[in-house]
Residue frames as a rotation matrix with the C-alpha (Angstrom) as fourth column:
UNK 1
-0.353 0.929 0.114 25.95
0.863 0.370 -0.344 -225.63
-0.361 -0.023 -0.932 18.94
UNK 2
-0.931 0.109 0.349 24.12
0.105 -0.834 0.541 -223.06
0.351 0.540 0.765 16.78
UNK 3
-0.526 0.797 -0.298 20.99
0.324 -0.136 -0.936 -221.29
-0.787 -0.589 -0.186 17.85
UNK 4
-0.580 0.451 0.678 18.07
0.755 -0.014 0.655 -220.63
0.306 0.892 -0.333 15.64
UNK 5
-0.908 0.407 -0.102 16.31
-0.344 -0.862 -0.372 -217.32
-0.240 -0.303 0.922 15.63
UNK 6
-0.584 0.740 0.333 12.71
0.551 0.663 -0.508 -218.49
-0.597 -0.113 -0.794 16.05
UNK 7
0.267 0.723 -0.637 11.19
-0.057 -0.648 -0.759 -215.47
-0.962 0.239 -0.132 14.50
UNK 8
-0.403 -0.475 -0.782 13.35
-0.854 -0.111 0.508 -216.05
-0.328 0.873 -0.361 11.33
UNK 9
-0.985 0.001 0.170 12.38
0.045 0.965 0.257 -219.57
-0.164 0.261 -0.951 11.26
UNK 10
-0.200 0.970 -0.137 8.75
0.400 -0.047 -0.915 -218.47
-0.894 -0.238 -0.378 11.65
UNK 11
0.122 0.155 -0.980 9.07
-0.603 -0.773 -0.197 -216.12
-0.788 0.615 -0.001 8.70
UNK 12
-0.766 -0.519 -0.379 10.51
-0.630 0.487 0.605 -218.93
-0.129 0.702 -0.700 6.61
UNK 13
-0.789 0.543 0.287 7.60
0.502 0.840 -0.208 -221.19
-0.354 -0.020 -0.935 7.38
UNK 14
0.132 0.841 -0.524 5.08
0.055 -0.534 -0.844 -218.41
-0.990 0.082 -0.117 6.56
UNK 15
-0.154 -0.317 -0.936 6.81
-0.865 -0.415 0.282 -217.89
-0.478 0.853 -0.210 3.21
UNK 16
-0.967 -0.254 0.003 6.91
-0.230 0.884 0.407 -221.68
-0.106 0.393 -0.913 2.54
UNK 17
-0.431 0.876 0.218 3.26
0.519 0.438 -0.734 -222.08
-0.738 -0.203 -0.643 3.50
UNK 18
0.207 0.476 -0.855 2.43
-0.362 -0.775 -0.519 -219.12
-0.909 0.417 0.012 1.02
UNK 19
-0.526 -0.503 -0.686 4.35
-0.836 0.158 0.525 -220.79
-0.156 0.850 -0.504 -1.70
UNK 20
-0.911 0.310 0.273 2.40
0.300 0.951 -0.081 -224.06
-0.284 0.008 -0.959 -1.21
UNK 21
-0.138 0.939 -0.314 -0.71
0.321 -0.257 -0.911 -222.10
-0.937 -0.227 -0.266 -1.33
UNK 22
0.072 0.021 -0.997 0.14
-0.756 -0.651 -0.068 -220.31
-0.650 0.759 -0.031 -4.53
UNK 23
-0.864 -0.459 -0.205 1.23
-0.488 0.667 0.563 -223.67
-0.122 0.587 -0.801 -6.02
UNK 24
-0.618 0.728 0.297 -2.14
0.528 0.664 -0.529 -225.21
-0.583 -0.170 -0.795 -5.16
UNK 25
0.212 0.677 -0.705 -3.82
-0.118 -0.698 -0.706 -222.24
-0.970 0.232 -0.068 -6.71
UNK 26
-0.359 -0.493 -0.793 -1.73
-0.860 -0.156 0.487 -222.73
-0.363 0.856 -0.367 -9.92
UNK 27
-0.974 -0.051 0.223 -2.60
-0.002 0.977 0.214 -226.35
-0.229 0.208 -0.951 -10.05
UNK 28
-0.122 0.992 0.014 -6.39
0.476 0.071 -0.877 -225.51
-0.871 -0.100 -0.481 -9.81
UNK 29
0.150 0.150 -0.977 -5.92
-0.545 -0.812 -0.208 -222.93
-0.825 0.563 -0.040 -12.55
UNK 30
-0.718 -0.536 -0.444 -4.18
-0.677 0.392 0.623 -225.44
-0.159 0.748 -0.644 -14.88
UNK 31
-0.866 0.366 0.340 -6.79
0.344 0.930 -0.126 -228.15
-0.362 0.008 -0.932 -14.18
UNK 32
0.145 0.899 -0.413 -9.71
0.125 -0.431 -0.894 -225.72
-0.981 0.078 -0.175 -14.85
UNK 33
0.007 -0.186 -0.983 -8.12
-0.845 -0.526 0.094 -224.81
-0.534 0.830 -0.160 -18.11
UNK 34
-0.921 -0.382 -0.078 -7.47
-0.374 0.811 0.450 -228.49
-0.109 0.444 -0.890 -19.06
UNK 35
-0.586 0.788 0.186 -11.06
0.504 0.535 -0.678 -229.29
-0.634 -0.304 -0.711 -18.25
UNK 36
0.274 0.571 -0.774 -12.39
-0.276 -0.724 -0.632 -226.39
-0.921 0.387 -0.040 -20.19
UNK 37
-0.389 -0.483 -0.784 -10.40
-0.889 -0.025 0.456 -227.43
-0.240 0.875 -0.420 -23.23
UNK 38
-0.977 -0.046 0.208 -11.44
-0.027 0.995 0.096 -230.95
-0.212 0.088 -0.973 -22.89
UNK 39
-0.146 0.989 0.030 -15.22
0.512 0.101 -0.853 -230.10
-0.847 -0.109 -0.521 -22.73
UNK 40
0.115 0.086 -0.990 -14.68
-0.645 -0.751 -0.140 -227.67
-0.755 0.655 -0.030 -25.67
UNK 41
-0.746 -0.586 -0.316 -13.17
-0.623 0.445 0.644 -230.46
-0.237 0.677 -0.697 -27.59
UNK 42
-0.710 0.604 0.360 -16.29
0.482 0.791 -0.377 -232.66
-0.513 -0.094 -0.853 -27.01
UNK 43
0.215 0.831 -0.514 -18.60
0.117 -0.544 -0.831 -229.93
-0.970 0.118 -0.214 -27.94
UNK 44
-0.103 -0.323 -0.941 -16.64
-0.828 -0.496 0.261 -229.22
-0.551 0.806 -0.216 -31.01
UNK 45
-0.948 -0.304 0.089 -16.32
-0.236 0.864 0.444 -232.89
-0.212 0.400 -0.892 -31.94
UNK 46
-0.418 0.884 0.210 -20.15
0.585 0.439 -0.682 -233.39
-0.695 -0.162 -0.700 -31.50
UNK 47
0.393 0.719 -0.573 -21.28
0.127 -0.659 -0.741 -230.24
-0.911 0.219 -0.351 -33.32
UNK 48
0.425 -0.306 -0.852 -18.68
-0.709 -0.698 -0.103 -229.75
-0.562 0.648 -0.514 -36.05
UNK 49
-0.567 -0.755 0.329 -16.99
-0.473 0.625 0.621 -232.94
-0.674 0.196 -0.712 -36.85
UNK 50
0.163 0.578 -0.799 -18.06
-0.982 0.170 -0.077 -234.67
0.092 0.798 0.596 -40.07
UNK 51
-0.834 -0.535 0.132 -17.20
-0.549 0.827 -0.122 -238.09
-0.044 -0.175 -0.984 -38.56
UNK 52
-0.299 0.714 -0.633 -19.46
0.000 0.663 0.748 -241.14
0.954 0.223 -0.198 -38.70
UNK 53
0.411 0.657 0.631 -21.85
-0.569 -0.356 0.741 -241.28
0.712 -0.664 0.228 -35.84
UNK 54
0.912 -0.117 -0.392 -20.08
0.329 0.778 0.535 -244.28
0.243 -0.617 0.748 -34.05
UNK 55
-0.032 -0.992 0.119 -16.64
0.817 -0.095 -0.569 -242.90
0.576 0.079 0.814 -34.59
UNK 56
-0.214 0.034 0.976 -17.76
-0.260 -0.965 -0.023 -239.62
0.942 -0.259 0.215 -33.15
UNK 57
0.758 0.591 0.276 -19.30
-0.425 0.125 0.897 -241.39
0.496 -0.797 0.346 -30.17
UNK 58
0.589 -0.669 -0.454 -16.09
0.749 0.662 -0.003 -243.42
0.303 -0.338 0.891 -29.48
UNK 59
-0.306 -0.803 0.511 -14.03
0.540 -0.589 -0.602 -240.33
0.785 0.092 0.613 -29.79
UNK 60
0.002 0.438 0.899 -16.40
-0.453 -0.801 0.392 -238.33
0.892 -0.408 0.197 -27.57
UNK 61
0.929 0.361 -0.083 -16.71
-0.092 0.443 0.892 -240.93
0.358 -0.821 0.445 -24.85
UNK 62
0.287 -0.927 -0.240 -12.93
0.845 0.363 -0.392 -241.40
0.450 -0.090 0.888 -24.87
UNK 63
-0.453 -0.444 0.773 -12.48
0.157 -0.893 -0.421 -237.69
0.877 -0.070 0.475 -24.25
UNK 64
0.372 0.664 0.648 -15.14
-0.615 -0.346 0.708 -237.62
0.695 -0.663 0.280 -21.56
UNK 65
0.880 -0.128 -0.458 -13.57
0.388 0.748 0.539 -240.64
0.274 -0.652 0.707 -19.73
UNK 66
-0.136 -0.990 0.032 -10.24
0.779 -0.127 -0.614 -238.84
0.612 -0.059 0.788 -19.95
UNK 67
-0.254 0.159 0.954 -11.76
-0.260 -0.961 0.091 -235.68
0.932 -0.225 0.285 -18.47
UNK 68
0.811 0.550 0.200 -13.18
-0.336 0.158 0.928 -237.61
0.479 -0.820 0.313 -15.55
UNK 69
0.589 -0.692 -0.418 -9.79
0.773 0.632 0.044 -239.26
0.234 -0.349 0.907 -14.92
UNK 70
-0.372 -0.678 0.634 -8.10
0.407 -0.733 -0.545 -235.83
0.834 0.055 0.549 -15.02
UNK 71
0.287 0.608 0.740 -10.74
-0.520 -0.549 0.654 -234.65
0.804 -0.573 0.159 -12.39
UNK 72
0.949 0.075 -0.306 -9.92
0.160 0.723 0.672 -237.59
0.272 -0.687 0.674 -10.15
UNK 73
0.009 -0.997 -0.074 -6.13
0.886 0.042 -0.461 -236.82
0.463 -0.061 0.884 -10.32
UNK 74
-0.318 -0.137 0.938 -6.90
0.090 -0.989 -0.114 -233.20
0.944 0.049 0.327 -9.67
UNK 75
0.740 0.616 0.269 -8.93
-0.319 -0.030 0.947 -234.11
0.592 -0.787 0.175 -6.48
UNK 76
0.736 -0.453 -0.503 -6.01
0.653 0.669 0.354 -236.04
0.176 -0.589 0.789 -5.19
UNK 77
-0.343 -0.829 0.442 -3.63
0.651 -0.549 -0.524 -233.12
0.677 0.108 0.728 -5.72
UNK 78
0.045 0.513 0.857 -5.98
-0.288 -0.815 0.503 -230.88
0.957 -0.269 0.111 -3.89
UNK 79
0.943 0.303 -0.135 -6.16
-0.019 0.455 0.890 -233.21
0.332 -0.837 0.435 -0.94
UNK 80
0.238 -0.914 -0.327 -2.28
0.941 0.300 -0.155 -233.57
0.240 -0.271 0.932 -0.77
UNK 81
-0.439 -0.391 0.809 -1.92
0.314 -0.910 -0.270 -229.73
0.841 0.136 0.523 -0.93
UNK 82
0.444 0.652 0.615 -4.51
-0.413 -0.460 0.786 -229.32
0.795 -0.603 0.065 1.74
UNK 83
0.858 -0.229 -0.459 -2.57
0.492 0.622 0.610 -231.74
0.146 -0.749 0.646 4.06
UNK 84
-0.108 -0.987 0.119 0.72
0.930 -0.143 -0.339 -230.03
0.352 0.074 0.933 3.36
UNK 85
-0.292 0.146 0.945 -0.73
-0.097 -0.988 0.123 -226.54
0.952 -0.056 0.302 4.06
UNK 86
0.740 0.670 0.050 -2.54
-0.161 0.104 0.981 -227.79
0.653 -0.735 0.185 7.04
UNK 87
0.540 -0.659 -0.524 0.68
0.822 0.547 0.158 -229.30
0.183 -0.516 0.837 8.49
UNK 88
-0.434 -0.780 0.452 2.55
0.694 -0.609 -0.385 -226.06
0.575 0.147 0.805 7.96
UNK 89
0.000 0.579 0.815 -0.24
-0.330 -0.769 0.547 -224.00
0.944 -0.269 0.191 9.57
UNK 90
0.904 0.239 -0.353 -0.32
0.207 0.478 0.854 -226.36
0.373 -0.845 0.383 12.60
UNK 91
0.124 -0.940 -0.318 3.45
0.958 0.197 -0.208 -225.91
0.258 -0.279 0.925 12.92
UNK 92
-0.505 -0.319 0.802 3.16
0.226 -0.946 -0.234 -222.12
0.833 0.064 0.550 12.68
UNK 93
0.581 0.754 0.307 0.41
-0.254 -0.191 0.948 -222.27
0.773 -0.629 0.081 15.41
UNK 94
0.736 -0.338 -0.586 2.89
0.645 0.614 0.455 -224.15
0.207 -0.713 0.670 17.56
UNK 95
-0.300 -0.943 0.141 5.65
0.854 -0.332 -0.402 -221.81
0.426 0.000 0.905 16.92
UNK 96
-0.098 0.372 0.923 3.42
-0.064 -0.928 0.367 -218.83
0.993 -0.023 0.114 17.89
UNK 97
0.902 0.431 -0.001 3.09
-0.058 0.123 0.991 -220.47
0.427 -0.894 0.135 21.36
UNK 98
0.210 -0.876 -0.434 6.91
0.847 0.385 -0.367 -220.51
0.489 -0.290 0.823 22.00
UNK 99
0.476 -0.106 -0.873 8.39
0.697 -0.560 0.448 -218.32
-0.537 -0.822 -0.193 24.71
UNK 100
-0.557 -0.825 0.099 10.67
0.631 -0.342 0.697 -216.82
-0.541 0.450 0.710 21.99
UNK 101
-0.587 0.447 0.675 7.51
0.600 -0.319 0.733 -215.51
0.543 0.836 -0.081 20.20
UNK 102
0.172 0.713 -0.679 5.86
0.941 -0.322 -0.100 -213.80
-0.290 -0.622 -0.727 23.20
UNK 103
-0.073 -0.039 -0.997 5.05
0.125 -0.992 0.029 -210.26
-0.989 -0.123 0.077 22.34
UNK 104
-0.963 -0.150 -0.223 4.52
-0.196 -0.174 0.965 -211.07
-0.184 0.973 0.138 18.66
UNK 105
-0.071 0.977 -0.200 1.15
-0.953 -0.125 -0.275 -211.13
-0.293 0.171 0.941 17.08
UNK 106
-0.758 -0.051 0.651 -0.19
-0.019 0.998 0.056 -214.59
-0.653 0.030 -0.757 16.93
UNK 107
-0.482 0.567 -0.668 -2.07
-0.862 -0.443 0.246 -214.30
-0.156 0.694 0.703 13.62
UNK 108
-0.646 0.253 -0.721 -2.77
-0.239 0.829 0.505 -217.96
0.725 0.499 -0.475 13.18
UNK 109
-0.761 0.417 -0.498 -4.42
0.636 0.322 -0.701 -218.03
-0.132 -0.850 -0.510 16.64
UNK 110
-0.722 0.450 -0.526 -6.18
-0.228 -0.872 -0.433 -214.84
-0.653 -0.193 0.732 15.92
UNK 111
-0.685 0.451 -0.572 -8.01
-0.611 0.070 0.788 -216.54
0.396 0.890 0.227 12.98
UNK 112
-0.818 0.401 -0.411 -9.69
0.519 0.824 -0.228 -218.83
0.248 -0.400 -0.883 15.45
UNK 113
-0.666 0.623 -0.410 -12.08
-0.077 -0.605 -0.793 -215.87
-0.742 -0.497 0.451 16.18
UNK 114
-0.251 0.514 -0.820 -13.31
-0.953 -0.277 0.118 -216.28
-0.166 0.812 0.560 12.59
UNK 115
0.278 0.248 -0.928 -12.94
-0.581 0.813 0.043 -219.95
0.765 0.528 0.370 12.27
UNK 116
0.294 -0.173 0.940 -12.98
-0.944 0.099 0.314 -221.64
-0.147 -0.980 -0.134 15.75
UNK 117
-0.244 -0.364 -0.899 -11.32
-0.527 0.828 -0.192 -224.96
0.814 0.427 -0.394 16.40
UNK 118
0.824 0.542 -0.163 -12.17
-0.222 0.575 0.788 -227.86
0.521 -0.613 0.594 18.63
UNK 119
0.739 -0.522 0.426 -9.91
-0.435 0.113 0.894 -229.41
-0.514 -0.846 -0.143 21.35
UNK 120
0.423 -0.550 0.720 -8.07
0.619 0.756 0.213 -231.48
-0.661 0.355 0.660 18.62
UNK 121
-0.448 -0.672 -0.589 -7.35
0.012 -0.664 0.748 -228.42
-0.894 0.328 0.306 16.52
UNK 122
-0.705 0.263 0.659 -9.84
0.708 0.217 0.672 -229.18
0.033 0.940 -0.339 13.79
UNK 123
-0.887 0.414 0.206 -12.27
-0.339 -0.885 0.320 -226.71
0.314 0.214 0.925 12.47
UNK 124
-0.611 0.754 0.241 -15.71
-0.126 0.207 -0.970 -226.69
-0.782 -0.623 -0.031 14.20
UNK 125
-0.663 0.457 0.593 -18.29
0.749 0.409 0.522 -228.23
-0.004 0.790 -0.613 11.70
UNK 126
0.462 0.863 0.205 -20.55
0.884 -0.467 -0.030 -225.46
0.070 0.195 -0.978 10.29
UNK 127
0.823 -0.066 -0.564 -18.19
0.187 -0.906 0.379 -222.73
-0.536 -0.418 -0.734 11.37
UNK 128
-0.140 -0.933 -0.331 -15.14
-0.425 -0.245 0.871 -223.39
-0.894 0.262 -0.362 9.19
UNK 129
0.848 0.286 0.447 -15.14
0.268 0.496 -0.826 -223.79
-0.457 0.820 0.344 5.54
UNK 130
-0.129 -0.946 -0.298 -11.50
-0.021 -0.298 0.954 -223.65
-0.991 0.129 0.019 4.27
UNK 131
0.170 0.118 -0.978 -10.86
-0.887 -0.415 -0.205 -222.55
-0.430 0.902 0.034 0.70
UNK 132
-0.834 -0.467 -0.294 -9.45
-0.550 0.741 0.386 -226.06
0.037 0.483 -0.875 -0.17
UNK 133
-0.586 0.700 0.408 -12.78
0.285 0.649 -0.705 -227.55
-0.758 -0.297 -0.581 0.99
UNK 134
0.408 0.758 -0.509 -14.56
-0.248 -0.444 -0.861 -225.31
-0.879 0.478 0.007 -1.59
UNK 135
-0.101 -0.556 -0.825 -11.88
-0.972 -0.123 0.202 -225.94
-0.213 0.822 -0.527 -4.16
UNK 136
-0.820 -0.153 0.552 -12.38
-0.185 0.983 -0.002 -229.75
-0.542 -0.103 -0.834 -3.74
UNK 137
0.097 0.966 0.239 -15.84
0.141 0.224 -0.964 -229.28
-0.985 0.128 -0.114 -5.20
UNK 138
0.117 0.009 -0.993 -14.60
-0.820 -0.564 -0.102 -227.99
-0.561 0.826 -0.058 -8.55
UNK 139
-0.860 -0.439 -0.261 -13.52
-0.503 0.641 0.579 -231.39
-0.087 0.629 -0.772 -9.93
UNK 140
-0.616 0.738 0.274 -16.98
0.521 0.643 -0.561 -232.71
-0.590 -0.203 -0.781 -9.00
UNK 141
0.257 0.673 -0.693 -18.62
-0.250 -0.647 -0.721 -229.88
-0.934 0.359 0.003 -10.94
UNK 142
-0.310 -0.504 -0.807 -16.54
-0.920 -0.055 0.387 -230.93
-0.239 0.862 -0.447 -13.96
UNK 143
-0.966 0.005 0.258 -17.44
0.001 1.000 -0.017 -234.53
-0.258 -0.016 -0.966 -13.43
UNK 144
-0.126 0.988 -0.088 -21.12
0.277 -0.050 -0.960 -233.59
-0.953 -0.145 -0.267 -13.41
UNK 145
0.214 0.102 -0.971 -20.57
-0.754 -0.615 -0.231 -231.60
-0.621 0.782 -0.055 -16.65
UNK 146
-0.744 -0.555 -0.372 -18.76
-0.666 0.564 0.489 -234.61
-0.062 0.612 -0.789 -18.21
UNK 147
-0.697 0.603 0.388 -21.78
0.402 0.776 -0.485 -236.92
-0.594 -0.182 -0.783 -17.14
UNK 148
0.250 0.828 -0.501 -24.27
-0.105 -0.491 -0.865 -234.42
-0.962 0.269 -0.036 -18.82
UNK 149
-0.070 -0.353 -0.933 -22.18
-0.939 -0.291 0.181 -234.42
-0.335 0.889 -0.311 -21.96
UNK 150
-0.965 -0.260 0.048 -22.04
-0.242 0.943 0.230 -238.30
-0.105 0.210 -0.972 -21.95
UNK 151
-0.359 0.915 0.181 -25.69
0.365 0.317 -0.875 -238.51
-0.859 -0.248 -0.448 -21.37
UNK 152
0.309 0.392 -0.866 -26.34
-0.480 -0.722 -0.498 -236.05
-0.821 0.570 -0.035 -24.12
UNK 153
-0.423 -0.659 -0.622 -24.05
-0.891 0.178 0.417 -238.04
-0.164 0.731 -0.663 -26.51
UNK 154
-0.934 0.123 0.334 -25.83
0.067 0.982 -0.174 -241.24
-0.350 -0.141 -0.926 -25.64
UNK 155
-0.001 0.998 -0.065 -29.20
0.223 -0.063 -0.973 -239.85
-0.975 -0.015 -0.223 -26.34
UNK 156
0.081 -0.132 -0.988 -27.96
-0.813 -0.582 0.011 -238.35
-0.576 0.802 -0.154 -29.51
UNK 157
-0.832 -0.538 -0.138 -26.67
-0.539 0.724 0.431 -241.72
-0.132 0.433 -0.892 -30.45
UNK 158
-0.741 0.540 0.400 -29.84
0.352 0.818 -0.455 -243.51
-0.573 -0.196 -0.796 -29.59
UNK 159
0.273 0.839 -0.472 -32.10
-0.049 -0.477 -0.877 -241.00
-0.961 0.263 -0.089 -31.37
UNK 160
-0.081 -0.400 -0.913 -29.86
-0.961 -0.211 0.177 -241.04
-0.263 0.892 -0.367 -34.54
UNK 161
-0.942 -0.317 0.110 -30.04
-0.274 0.916 0.292 -244.91
-0.194 0.245 -0.950 -34.54
UNK 162
-0.294 0.913 0.281 -33.83
0.233 0.354 -0.906 -244.96
-0.927 -0.201 -0.317 -34.80
């Protein structure tokens, strides 16, 4: 029977959690870049392309619909990473309570002074705003931008048709 050094296991979980957080940030950076490129493509298409009005509209609406789809996938990934990181943090909190960890700093518990938790371990509403909760708003910002572009494209088409 082998014994596991709980402190070493704890360090591995901390590193693994940091890697997941880094990956989540990388995903966000990639999706921000993709959405910026897509919005730029629509702007370029509308302002610079010498296409027929209806062909430009079809191409523009296609890119806008694709952008909204990208945002919905992005939101799903953020939610998945949030759950994975939360699982690891919960496990780290449990590990900090082990007798083998007595005498060690309980950093994940210390964070409760800044961001208190209720009896079920969830953040207290109004007191805790996790980074991933703020990050989840980014896809919505881009969706609103896509909607504004679509509205502008529709108005431009309607005005041009008169």
